[in-house]
PQR file with spaces between the fields and no chain letter, atoms N, CA, C, O and H, PARSE charges and radii, in Angstrom:
ATOM       1  N    MET     1     -70.666    2.859   12.919 -0.4000 1.5000
ATOM       2  CA   MET     1     -69.515    3.139   12.128 -0.0000 2.0000
ATOM       3  C    MET     1     -69.255    1.990   11.137  0.5500 1.7000
ATOM       4  O    MET     1     -69.476    0.805   11.385 -0.5500 1.4000
ATOM       5  N    GLY     2     -68.770    2.469   10.010 -0.4000 1.5000
ATOM       6  CA   GLY     2     -68.201    1.352    9.037 -0.0000 2.0000
ATOM       7  C    GLY     2     -66.658    1.147    9.302  0.5500 1.7000
ATOM       8  O    GLY     2     -65.925    1.673   10.140 -0.5500 1.4000
ATOM       9  H    GLY     2     -68.591    3.432    9.809  0.4000 1.0000
ATOM      10  N    ARG     3     -66.403    0.220    8.324 -0.4000 1.5000
ATOM      11  CA   ARG     3     -65.167   -0.453    8.457 -0.0000 2.0000
ATOM      12  C    ARG     3     -64.191    0.741    7.670  0.5500 1.7000
ATOM      13  O    ARG     3     -64.527    1.373    6.669 -0.5500 1.4000
ATOM      14  H    ARG     3     -66.999   -0.206    7.643  0.4000 1.0000
ATOM      15  N    VAL     4     -62.747    0.874    8.498 -0.4000 1.5000
ATOM      16  CA   VAL     4     -61.921    1.761    7.764 -0.0000 2.0000
ATOM      17  C    VAL     4     -61.004    1.035    6.613  0.5500 1.7000
ATOM      18  O    VAL     4     -60.334    0.013    6.760 -0.5500 1.4000
ATOM      19  H    VAL     4     -62.475    0.361    9.312  0.4000 1.0000
ATOM      20  N    LEU     5     -61.128    1.707    5.609 -0.4000 1.5000
ATOM      21  CA   LEU     5     -60.520    0.997    4.488 -0.0000 2.0000
ATOM      22  C    LEU     5     -59.631    1.822    3.579  0.5500 1.7000
ATOM      23  O    LEU     5     -60.004    2.947    3.249 -0.5500 1.4000
ATOM      24  H    LEU     5     -61.673    2.537    5.489  0.4000 1.0000
ATOM      25  N    ALA     6     -58.410    1.301    3.131 -0.4000 1.5000
ATOM      26  CA   ALA     6     -57.469    2.224    2.263 -0.0000 2.0000
ATOM      27  C    ALA     6     -57.621    1.848    0.726  0.5500 1.7000
ATOM      28  O    ALA     6     -57.230    0.753    0.324 -0.5500 1.4000
ATOM      29  H    ALA     6     -58.107    0.387    3.399  0.4000 1.0000
ATOM      30  N    ILE     7     -58.172    2.737   -0.082 -0.4000 1.5000
ATOM      31  CA   ILE     7     -58.440    2.401   -1.348 -0.0000 2.0000
ATOM      32  C    ILE     7     -57.154    2.253   -2.401  0.5500 1.7000
ATOM      33  O    ILE     7     -56.423    3.221   -2.610 -0.5500 1.4000
ATOM      34  H    ILE     7     -58.490    3.627    0.245  0.4000 1.0000
ATOM      35  N    GLU     8     -56.981    1.234   -2.912 -0.4000 1.5000
ATOM      36  CA   GLU     8     -55.820    1.068   -3.790 -0.0000 2.0000
ATOM      37  C    GLU     8     -55.702    1.354   -5.132  0.5500 1.7000
ATOM      38  O    GLU     8     -54.631    1.658   -5.658 -0.5500 1.4000
ATOM      39  H    GLU     8     -57.574    0.447   -2.742  0.4000 1.0000
ATOM      40  N    GLY     9     -56.998    1.250   -5.840 -0.4000 1.5000
ATOM      41  CA   GLY     9     -57.098    1.604   -7.042 -0.0000 2.0000
ATOM      42  C    GLY     9     -58.563    1.850   -7.407  0.5500 1.7000
ATOM      43  O    GLY     9     -59.475    1.856   -6.581 -0.5500 1.4000
ATOM      44  H    GLY     9     -57.868    1.003   -5.413  0.4000 1.0000
ATOM      45  N    MET    10     -58.729    2.090   -8.971 -0.4000 1.5000
ATOM      46  CA   MET    10     -60.400    2.241   -9.349 -0.0000 2.0000
ATOM      47  C    MET    10     -60.455    1.213  -10.490  0.5500 1.7000
ATOM      48  O    MET    10     -59.655    0.891  -11.368 -0.5500 1.4000
ATOM      49  H    MET    10     -57.988    2.084   -9.642  0.4000 1.0000
ATOM      50  N    SER    11     -61.986    0.721  -10.076 -0.4000 1.5000
ATOM      51  CA   SER    11     -62.477   -0.376  -11.234 -0.0000 2.0000
ATOM      52  C    SER    11     -62.702    0.288  -12.496  0.5500 1.7000
ATOM      53  O    SER    11     -62.376    1.474  -12.544 -0.5500 1.4000
ATOM      54  H    SER    11     -62.636    0.982   -9.363  0.4000 1.0000
ATOM      55  N    HIS    12     -63.252   -0.308  -13.646 -0.4000 1.5000
ATOM      56  CA   HIS    12     -63.702   -0.098  -14.814 -0.0000 2.0000
ATOM      57  C    HIS    12     -64.710    0.944  -14.644  0.5500 1.7000
ATOM      58  O    HIS    12     -64.720    2.009  -15.261 -0.5500 1.4000
ATOM      59  H    HIS    12     -63.516   -1.272  -13.608  0.4000 1.0000
ATOM      60  N    ASP    13     -65.806    0.460  -13.510 -0.4000 1.5000
ATOM      61  CA   ASP    13     -67.232    1.208  -13.515 -0.0000 2.0000
ATOM      62  C    ASP    13     -67.006    2.296  -12.440  0.5500 1.7000
ATOM      63  O    ASP    13     -68.010    2.885  -12.039 -0.5500 1.4000
ATOM      64  H    ASP    13     -65.798   -0.405  -13.009  0.4000 1.0000
ATOM      65  N    GLY    14     -65.850    2.614  -11.952 -0.4000 1.5000
ATOM      66  CA   GLY    14     -65.671    3.807  -11.150 -0.0000 2.0000
ATOM      67  C    GLY    14     -65.759    3.522   -9.521  0.5500 1.7000
ATOM      68  O    GLY    14     -65.969    4.380   -8.663 -0.5500 1.4000
ATOM      69  H    GLY    14     -65.035    2.135  -12.279  0.4000 1.0000
ATOM      70  N    ARG    15     -65.600    2.460   -9.360 -0.4000 1.5000
ATOM      71  CA   ARG    15     -65.666    2.150   -7.884 -0.0000 2.0000
ATOM      72  C    ARG    15     -64.298    1.945   -7.366  0.5500 1.7000
ATOM      73  O    ARG    15     -63.483    1.610   -8.225 -0.5500 1.4000
ATOM      74  H    ARG    15     -65.430    1.763  -10.057  0.4000 1.0000
ATOM      75  N    GLY    16     -63.773    2.094   -5.921 -0.4000 1.5000
ATOM      76  CA   GLY    16     -62.599    2.133   -5.490 -0.0000 2.0000
ATOM      77  C    GLY    16     -62.449    0.422   -5.372  0.5500 1.7000
ATOM      78  O    GLY    16     -63.357   -0.407   -5.427 -0.5500 1.4000
ATOM      79  H    GLY    16     -64.435    2.367   -5.222  0.4000 1.0000
ATOM      80  N    ILE    17     -61.304    0.245   -5.230 -0.4000 1.5000
ATOM      81  CA   ILE    17     -60.867   -1.198   -4.942 -0.0000 2.0000
ATOM      82  C    ILE    17     -59.851   -1.305   -3.763  0.5500 1.7000
ATOM      83  O    ILE    17     -58.863   -0.587   -3.606 -0.5500 1.4000
ATOM      84  H    ILE    17     -60.566    0.918   -5.185  0.4000 1.0000
ATOM      85  N    VAL    18     -60.323   -2.466   -2.851 -0.4000 1.5000
ATOM      86  CA   VAL    18     -59.599   -2.642   -1.751 -0.0000 2.0000
ATOM      87  C    VAL    18     -59.499   -4.094   -1.785  0.5500 1.7000
ATOM      88  O    VAL    18     -60.132   -4.787   -2.582 -0.5500 1.4000
ATOM      89  H    VAL    18     -61.126   -3.049   -2.978  0.4000 1.0000
ATOM      90  N    ARG    19     -58.559   -4.617   -0.760 -0.4000 1.5000
ATOM      91  CA   ARG    19     -58.393   -5.801   -0.433 -0.0000 2.0000
ATOM      92  C    ARG    19     -58.631   -5.915    0.876  0.5500 1.7000
ATOM      93  O    ARG    19     -57.994   -5.095    1.537 -0.5500 1.4000
ATOM      94  H    ARG    19     -58.045   -4.054   -0.113  0.4000 1.0000
ATOM      95  N    VAL    20     -59.450   -6.774    1.610 -0.4000 1.5000
ATOM      96  CA   VAL    20     -59.573   -7.072    2.950 -0.0000 2.0000
ATOM      97  C    VAL    20     -59.945   -8.564    3.203  0.5500 1.7000
ATOM      98  O    VAL    20     -60.839   -9.315    2.812 -0.5500 1.4000
ATOM      99  H    VAL    20     -59.967   -7.440    1.072  0.4000 1.0000
ATOM     100  N    ASP    21     -58.743   -8.675    4.122 -0.4000 1.5000
ATOM     101  CA   ASP    21     -58.576  -10.148    4.285 -0.0000 2.0000
ATOM     102  C    ASP    21     -58.366  -11.163    3.292  0.5500 1.7000
ATOM     103  O    ASP    21     -58.745  -12.330    3.396 -0.5500 1.4000
ATOM     104  H    ASP    21     -58.017   -8.065    4.440  0.4000 1.0000
ATOM     105  N    GLY    22     -57.649  -10.590    2.181 -0.4000 1.5000
ATOM     106  CA   GLY    22     -57.357  -11.446    1.001 -0.0000 2.0000
ATOM     107  C    GLY    22     -58.152  -11.309    0.216  0.5500 1.7000
ATOM     108  O    GLY    22     -57.775  -11.579   -0.924 -0.5500 1.4000
ATOM     109  H    GLY    22     -57.341   -9.643    2.096  0.4000 1.0000
ATOM     110  N    LYS    23     -59.318  -10.935    0.340 -0.4000 1.5000
ATOM     111  CA   LYS    23     -60.760  -10.928   -0.718 -0.0000 2.0000
ATOM     112  C    LYS    23     -60.655   -9.494   -1.115  0.5500 1.7000
ATOM     113  O    LYS    23     -60.327   -8.622   -0.310 -0.5500 1.4000
ATOM     114  H    LYS    23     -59.625  -10.716    1.266  0.4000 1.0000
ATOM     115  N    VAL    24     -60.939   -9.259   -2.377 -0.4000 1.5000
ATOM     116  CA   VAL    24     -61.213   -7.960   -3.146 -0.0000 2.0000
ATOM     117  C    VAL    24     -62.769   -7.352   -2.974  0.5500 1.7000
ATOM     118  O    VAL    24     -63.868   -7.906   -2.958 -0.5500 1.4000
ATOM     119  H    VAL    24     -61.206   -9.967   -3.031  0.4000 1.0000
ATOM     120  N    GLY    25     -62.399   -6.128   -2.869 -0.4000 1.5000
ATOM     121  CA   GLY    25     -63.892   -5.464   -2.449 -0.0000 2.0000
ATOM     122  C    GLY    25     -63.820   -4.030   -3.360  0.5500 1.7000
ATOM     123  O    GLY    25     -62.805   -3.402   -3.664 -0.5500 1.4000
ATOM     124  H    GLY    25     -61.506   -5.677   -2.882  0.4000 1.0000
ATOM     125  N    PHE    26     -65.089   -3.754   -3.660 -0.4000 1.5000
ATOM     126  CA   PHE    26     -65.555   -2.525   -4.317 -0.0000 2.0000
ATOM     127  C    PHE    26     -66.300   -1.598   -3.699  0.5500 1.7000
ATOM     128  O    PHE    26     -67.402   -1.859   -3.217 -0.5500 1.4000
ATOM     129  H    PHE    26     -65.913   -4.265   -3.414  0.4000 1.0000
ATOM     130  N    VAL    27     -65.631   -0.181   -3.658 -0.4000 1.5000
ATOM     131  CA   VAL    27     -66.408    0.733   -2.674 -0.0000 2.0000
ATOM     132  C    VAL    27     -66.708    1.767   -3.526  0.5500 1.7000
ATOM     133  O    VAL    27     -65.923    2.484   -4.146 -0.5500 1.4000
ATOM     134  H    VAL    27     -64.735    0.031   -4.049  0.4000 1.0000
ATOM     135  N    GLU    28     -68.099    1.787   -3.502 -0.4000 1.5000
ATOM     136  CA   GLU    28     -68.895    3.096   -4.254 -0.0000 2.0000
ATOM     137  C    GLU    28     -68.733    4.186   -3.536  0.5500 1.7000
ATOM     138  O    GLU    28     -68.994    4.264   -2.336 -0.5500 1.4000
ATOM     139  H    GLU    28     -68.736    1.204   -2.998  0.4000 1.0000
ATOM     140  N    GLY    29     -68.275    5.123   -4.266 -0.4000 1.5000
ATOM     141  CA   GLY    29     -67.961    6.743   -3.751 -0.0000 2.0000
ATOM     142  C    GLY    29     -66.578    7.059   -3.432  0.5500 1.7000
ATOM     143  O    GLY    29     -66.272    8.211   -3.123 -0.5500 1.4000
ATOM     144  H    GLY    29     -68.063    5.060   -5.241  0.4000 1.0000
ATOM     145  N    ALA    30     -65.572    5.964   -3.493 -0.4000 1.5000
ATOM     146  CA   ALA    30     -64.333    5.986   -3.200 -0.0000 2.0000
ATOM     147  C    ALA    30     -63.114    6.333   -4.625  0.5500 1.7000
ATOM     148  O    ALA    30     -63.118    5.937   -5.790 -0.5500 1.4000
ATOM     149  H    ALA    30     -65.821    5.029   -3.744  0.4000 1.0000
ATOM     150  N    LEU    31     -62.352    7.058   -4.014 -0.4000 1.5000
ATOM     151  CA   LEU    31     -61.161    7.276   -5.161 -0.0000 2.0000
ATOM     152  C    LEU    31     -59.905    6.636   -4.714  0.5500 1.7000
ATOM     153  O    LEU    31     -59.589    6.384   -3.551 -0.5500 1.4000
ATOM     154  H    LEU    31     -62.349    7.380   -3.068  0.4000 1.0000
ATOM     155  N    PRO    32     -59.249    6.413   -5.762 -0.5600 1.5000
ATOM     156  CA   PRO    32     -57.588    5.671   -5.254  0.2800 2.0000
ATOM     157  C    PRO    32     -57.212    6.962   -4.183  0.5500 1.7000
ATOM     158  O    PRO    32     -57.688    8.095   -4.114 -0.5500 1.4000
ATOM     159  N    ASP    33     -56.102    6.253   -3.347 -0.4000 1.5000
ATOM     160  CA   ASP    33     -55.210    6.941   -2.483 -0.0000 2.0000
ATOM     161  C    ASP    33     -56.450    7.268   -1.257  0.5500 1.7000
ATOM     162  O    ASP    33     -56.104    8.075   -0.395 -0.5500 1.4000
ATOM     163  H    ASP    33     -55.715    5.333   -3.403  0.4000 1.0000
ATOM     164  N    GLU    34     -57.562    6.808   -1.167 -0.4000 1.5000
ATOM     165  CA   GLU    34     -58.131    7.850   -0.013 -0.0000 2.0000
ATOM     166  C    GLU    34     -58.347    6.451    1.165  0.5500 1.7000
ATOM     167  O    GLU    34     -58.412    5.255    0.883 -0.5500 1.4000
ATOM     168  H    GLU    34     -57.843    6.153   -1.868  0.4000 1.0000
ATOM     169  N    GLU    35     -58.416    7.029    2.372 -0.4000 1.5000
ATOM     170  CA   GLU    35     -58.992    6.230    3.275 -0.0000 2.0000
ATOM     171  C    GLU    35     -60.365    6.486    3.750  0.5500 1.7000
ATOM     172  O    GLU    35     -60.582    7.571    4.290 -0.5500 1.4000
ATOM     173  H    GLU    35     -58.364    8.001    2.601  0.4000 1.0000
ATOM     174  N    VAL    36     -61.222    5.718    3.634 -0.4000 1.5000
ATOM     175  CA   VAL    36     -62.533    5.982    3.958 -0.0000 2.0000
ATOM     176  C    VAL    36     -63.368    5.138    5.104  0.5500 1.7000
ATOM     177  O    VAL    36     -62.830    4.056    5.340 -0.5500 1.4000
ATOM     178  H    VAL    36     -61.046    4.837    3.195  0.4000 1.0000
ATOM     179  N    GLU    37     -64.383    5.355    5.752 -0.4000 1.5000
ATOM     180  CA   GLU    37     -65.167    4.491    6.226 -0.0000 2.0000
ATOM     181  C    GLU    37     -66.173    4.130    5.609  0.5500 1.7000
ATOM     182  O    GLU    37     -66.821    5.066    5.139 -0.5500 1.4000
ATOM     183  H    GLU    37     -64.820    6.233    5.560  0.4000 1.0000
ATOM     184  N    ALA    38     -66.650    2.897    5.383 -0.4000 1.5000
ATOM     185  CA   ALA    38     -67.569    2.210    4.390 -0.0000 2.0000
ATOM     186  C    ALA    38     -68.051    1.146    5.115  0.5500 1.7000
ATOM     187  O    ALA    38     -67.512    0.535    6.038 -0.5500 1.4000
ATOM     188  H    ALA    38     -66.124    2.137    5.766  0.4000 1.0000
ATOM     189  N    GLN    39     -69.438    0.945    4.447 -0.4000 1.5000
ATOM     190  CA   GLN    39     -70.333    0.085    5.032 -0.0000 2.0000
ATOM     191  C    GLN    39     -70.475   -0.980    4.175  0.5500 1.7000
ATOM     192  O    GLN    39     -70.439   -0.803    2.958 -0.5500 1.4000
ATOM     193  H    GLN    39     -69.876    1.441    3.697  0.4000 1.0000
ATOM     194  N    LEU    40     -70.653   -2.202    4.728 -0.4000 1.5000
ATOM     195  CA   LEU    40     -70.586   -3.457    3.985 -0.0000 2.0000
ATOM     196  C    LEU    40     -72.128   -3.615    3.252  0.5500 1.7000
ATOM     197  O    LEU    40     -73.181   -3.618    3.889 -0.5500 1.4000
ATOM     198  H    LEU    40     -70.683   -2.346    5.717  0.4000 1.0000
ATOM     199  N    LEU    41     -72.034   -3.721    2.051 -0.4000 1.5000
ATOM     200  CA   LEU    41     -73.653   -3.608    1.646 -0.0000 2.0000
ATOM     201  C    LEU    41     -74.072   -5.212    1.067  0.5500 1.7000
ATOM     202  O    LEU    41     -75.224   -5.623    1.210 -0.5500 1.4000
ATOM     203  H    LEU    41     -71.178   -3.718    1.534  0.4000 1.0000
ATOM     204  N    ARG    42     -73.170   -5.922    0.507 -0.4000 1.5000
ATOM     205  CA   ARG    42     -73.055   -7.280    0.020 -0.0000 2.0000
ATOM     206  C    ARG    42     -72.045   -8.057   -0.013  0.5500 1.7000
ATOM     207  O    ARG    42     -71.010   -7.611   -0.507 -0.5500 1.4000
ATOM     208  H    ARG    42     -72.234   -5.589    0.390  0.4000 1.0000
ATOM     209  N    ARG    43     -72.076   -9.496    0.529 -0.4000 1.5000
ATOM     210  CA   ARG    43     -71.096  -10.316    0.416 -0.0000 2.0000
ATOM     211  C    ARG    43     -71.280  -11.240   -0.747  0.5500 1.7000
ATOM     212  O    ARG    43     -72.369  -11.780   -0.940 -0.5500 1.4000
ATOM     213  H    ARG    43     -72.917   -9.858    0.930  0.4000 1.0000
ATOM     214  N    HIS    44     -70.241  -11.442   -1.534 -0.4000 1.5000
ATOM     215  CA   HIS    44     -70.275  -12.465   -2.625 -0.0000 2.0000
ATOM     216  C    HIS    44     -69.206  -13.517   -2.328  0.5500 1.7000
ATOM     217  O    HIS    44     -68.555  -13.387   -1.291 -0.5500 1.4000
ATOM     218  H    HIS    44     -69.356  -11.004   -1.377  0.4000 1.0000
ATOM     219  N    ARG    45     -68.978  -14.493   -3.102 -0.4000 1.5000
ATOM     220  CA   ARG    45     -68.244  -15.715   -2.758 -0.0000 2.0000
ATOM     221  C    ARG    45     -66.863  -14.936   -3.055  0.5500 1.7000
ATOM     222  O    ARG    45     -66.095  -15.055   -2.100 -0.5500 1.4000
ATOM     223  H    ARG    45     -69.507  -14.599   -3.944  0.4000 1.0000
ATOM     224  N    ARG    46     -66.419  -14.292   -3.949 -0.4000 1.5000
ATOM     225  CA   ARG    46     -65.168  -13.979   -4.493 -0.0000 2.0000
ATOM     226  C    ARG    46     -65.268  -12.479   -4.190  0.5500 1.7000
ATOM     227  O    ARG    46     -64.140  -12.000   -4.305 -0.5500 1.4000
ATOM     228  H    ARG    46     -67.043  -14.195   -4.725  0.4000 1.0000
ATOM     229  N    LEU    47     -66.015  -11.706   -3.907 -0.4000 1.5000
ATOM     230  CA   LEU    47     -65.758  -10.268   -3.602 -0.0000 2.0000
ATOM     231  C    LEU    47     -66.973   -9.541   -2.729  0.5500 1.7000
ATOM     232  O    LEU    47     -68.102  -10.022   -2.637 -0.5500 1.4000
ATOM     233  H    LEU    47     -66.932  -12.095   -3.814  0.4000 1.0000
ATOM     234  N    ASP    48     -66.537   -8.263   -2.086 -0.4000 1.5000
ATOM     235  CA   ASP    48     -67.507   -7.851   -1.527 -0.0000 2.0000
ATOM     236  C    ASP    48     -68.026   -6.420   -1.850  0.5500 1.7000
ATOM     237  O    ASP    48     -67.125   -5.797   -2.413 -0.5500 1.4000
ATOM     238  H    ASP    48     -65.620   -7.872   -2.161  0.4000 1.0000
ATOM     239  N    GLU    49     -68.930   -5.821   -1.728 -0.4000 1.5000
ATOM     240  CA   GLU    49     -69.452   -4.500   -2.283 -0.0000 2.0000
ATOM     241  C    GLU    49     -69.542   -3.731   -0.822  0.5500 1.7000
ATOM     242  O    GLU    49     -69.990   -4.285    0.181 -0.5500 1.4000
ATOM     243  H    GLU    49     -69.662   -6.326   -1.271  0.4000 1.0000
ATOM     244  N    TYR    50     -69.018   -2.290   -0.853 -0.4000 1.5000
ATOM     245  CA   TYR    50     -69.167   -1.348    0.310 -0.0000 2.0000
ATOM     246  C    TYR    50     -69.705   -0.096   -0.601  0.5500 1.7000
ATOM     247  O    TYR    50     -69.730    0.045   -1.824 -0.5500 1.4000
ATOM     248  H    TYR    50     -68.653   -1.840   -1.669  0.4000 1.0000
ATOM     249  N    ARG    51     -70.183    0.873    0.610 -0.4000 1.5000
ATOM     250  CA   ARG    51     -70.481    2.228    0.186 -0.0000 2.0000
ATOM     251  C    ARG    51     -69.958    3.196    1.003  0.5500 1.7000
ATOM     252  O    ARG    51     -70.323    3.026    2.167 -0.5500 1.4000
ATOM     253  H    ARG    51     -70.163    0.759    1.604  0.4000 1.0000
ATOM     254  N    VAL    52     -69.119    4.313    0.818 -0.4000 1.5000
ATOM     255  CA   VAL    52     -68.520    5.388    1.449 -0.0000 2.0000
ATOM     256  C    VAL    52     -69.700    5.834    2.396  0.5500 1.7000
ATOM     257  O    VAL    52     -70.806    6.130    1.945 -0.5500 1.4000
ATOM     258  H    VAL    52     -68.823    4.451   -0.128  0.4000 1.0000
ATOM     259  N    GLU    53     -69.368    5.864    3.845 -0.4000 1.5000
ATOM     260  CA   GLU    53     -70.048    6.735    4.773 -0.0000 2.0000
ATOM     261  C    GLU    53     -69.538    8.094    4.808  0.5500 1.7000
ATOM     262  O    GLU    53     -70.233    9.083    4.576 -0.5500 1.4000
ATOM     263  H    GLU    53     -68.469    5.623    4.211  0.4000 1.0000
ATOM     264  N    ARG    54     -68.173    8.116    5.136 -0.4000 1.5000
ATOM     265  CA   ARG    54     -67.092    9.276    5.249 -0.0000 2.0000
ATOM     266  C    ARG    54     -65.638    9.008    4.860  0.5500 1.7000
ATOM     267  O    ARG    54     -64.855    8.150    5.268 -0.5500 1.4000
ATOM     268  H    ARG    54     -67.608    7.313    5.325  0.4000 1.0000
ATOM     269  N    VAL    55     -65.486   10.058    3.886 -0.4000 1.5000
ATOM     270  CA   VAL    55     -63.911   10.213    3.676 -0.0000 2.0000
ATOM     271  C    VAL    55     -63.119   10.716    4.888  0.5500 1.7000
ATOM     272  O    VAL    55     -63.288   11.858    5.316 -0.5500 1.4000
ATOM     273  H    VAL    55     -66.122   10.755    3.555  0.4000 1.0000
ATOM     274  N    ARG    56     -62.288    9.889    5.416 -0.4000 1.5000
ATOM     275  CA   ARG    56     -61.316   10.404    6.278 -0.0000 2.0000
ATOM     276  C    ARG    56     -60.006   10.888    5.846  0.5500 1.7000
ATOM     277  O    ARG    56     -59.379   11.589    6.641 -0.5500 1.4000
ATOM     278  H    ARG    56     -62.150    8.961    5.068  0.4000 1.0000
ATOM     279  N    VAL    57     -59.509   10.622    4.728 -0.4000 1.5000
ATOM     280  CA   VAL    57     -58.194   11.209    4.015 -0.0000 2.0000
ATOM     281  C    VAL    57     -58.651   11.132    2.695  0.5500 1.7000
ATOM     282  O    VAL    57     -58.750   10.004    2.211 -0.5500 1.4000
ATOM     283  H    VAL    57     -60.019   10.053    4.083  0.4000 1.0000
ATOM     284  N    PRO    58     -59.038   12.395    1.812 -0.5600 1.5000
ATOM     285  CA   PRO    58     -59.386   12.735    0.666  0.2800 2.0000
ATOM     286  C    PRO    58     -58.328   12.343   -0.334  0.5500 1.7000
ATOM     287  O    PRO    58     -57.152   12.388    0.030 -0.5500 1.4000
ATOM     288  N    SER    59     -58.622   11.974   -1.521 -0.4000 1.5000
ATOM     289  CA   SER    59     -57.714   11.897   -2.499 -0.0000 2.0000
ATOM     290  C    SER    59     -57.275   13.536   -3.091  0.5500 1.7000
ATOM     291  O    SER    59     -58.078   14.468   -3.049 -0.5500 1.4000
ATOM     292  H    SER    59     -59.577   11.938   -1.816  0.4000 1.0000
ATOM     293  N    PRO    60     -56.207   13.636   -3.501 -0.5600 1.5000
ATOM     294  CA   PRO    60     -55.722   14.907   -4.082  0.2800 2.0000
ATOM     295  C    PRO    60     -56.721   15.193   -5.364  0.5500 1.7000
ATOM     296  O    PRO    60     -56.898   16.344   -5.763 -0.5500 1.4000
ATOM     297  N    ASP    61     -57.354   14.063   -5.971 -0.4000 1.5000
ATOM     298  CA   ASP    61     -58.173   14.228   -7.202 -0.0000 2.0000
ATOM     299  C    ASP    61     -59.711   14.757   -6.693  0.5500 1.7000
ATOM     300  O    ASP    61     -60.499   15.329   -7.446 -0.5500 1.4000
ATOM     301  H    ASP    61     -57.210   13.128   -5.647  0.4000 1.0000
ATOM     302  N    ARG    62     -59.944   14.482   -5.425 -0.4000 1.5000
ATOM     303  CA   ARG    62     -61.486   14.993   -5.036 -0.0000 2.0000
ATOM     304  C    ARG    62     -61.702   16.388   -5.214  0.5500 1.7000
ATOM     305  O    ARG    62     -60.921   17.246   -4.802 -0.5500 1.4000
ATOM     306  H    ARG    62     -59.303   14.018   -4.814  0.4000 1.0000
ATOM     307  N    VAL    63     -62.616   16.585   -5.742 -0.4000 1.5000
ATOM     308  CA   VAL    63     -63.421   18.195   -5.769 -0.0000 2.0000
ATOM     309  C    VAL    63     -64.619   18.184   -5.270  0.5500 1.7000
ATOM     310  O    VAL    63     -65.338   17.185   -5.292 -0.5500 1.4000
ATOM     311  H    VAL    63     -63.250   15.888   -6.077  0.4000 1.0000
ATOM     312  N    VAL    64     -64.983   19.420   -4.717 -0.4000 1.5000
ATOM     313  CA   VAL    64     -66.493   19.434   -4.301 -0.0000 2.0000
ATOM     314  C    VAL    64     -67.053   19.694   -5.594  0.5500 1.7000
ATOM     315  O    VAL    64     -66.394   20.290   -6.446 -0.5500 1.4000
ATOM     316  H    VAL    64     -64.399   20.231   -4.699  0.4000 1.0000
ATOM     317  N    PRO    65     -68.363   19.242   -5.829 -0.5600 1.5000
ATOM     318  CA   PRO    65     -69.081   19.459   -7.047  0.2800 2.0000
ATOM     319  C    PRO    65     -69.650   20.899   -6.941  0.5500 1.7000
ATOM     320  O    PRO    65     -70.036   21.390   -5.880 -0.5500 1.4000
ATOM     321  N    PRO    66     -69.666   21.567   -8.216 -0.5600 1.5000
ATOM     322  CA   PRO    66     -70.262   22.893   -8.220  0.2800 2.0000
ATOM     323  C    PRO    66     -71.673   23.301   -7.654  0.5500 1.7000
ATOM     324  O    PRO    66     -72.032   24.294   -7.021 -0.5500 1.4000
ATOM     325  N    CYS    67     -72.484   21.964   -8.192 -0.4000 1.5000
ATOM     326  CA   CYS    67     -74.077   22.020   -7.267 -0.0000 2.0000
ATOM     327  C    CYS    67     -74.317   20.890   -6.778  0.5500 1.7000
ATOM     328  O    CYS    67     -73.779   19.807   -7.007 -0.5500 1.4000
ATOM     329  H    CYS    67     -72.192   21.158   -8.706  0.4000 1.0000
ATOM     330  N    PRO    68     -75.362   21.240   -5.913 -0.5600 1.5000
ATOM     331  CA   PRO    68     -75.788   19.682   -5.073  0.2800 2.0000
ATOM     332  C    PRO    68     -76.193   18.771   -5.861  0.5500 1.7000
ATOM     333  O    PRO    68     -76.513   17.668   -5.418 -0.5500 1.4000
């Protein structure tokens, strides 16, 4: 199970933004105002990178894609 994160905003490249223990993180596949379980992919000195494993509380802006 990944870490539970509350997404605060959106980066210029479409990743969700979080702050974890005072450090900025970017979450691939997350939207603002979501609560997600995310897997840590990479640690950097100033930021961390995550990928969504499961959306626990979806954003009102999340839609189901029309095709797979």
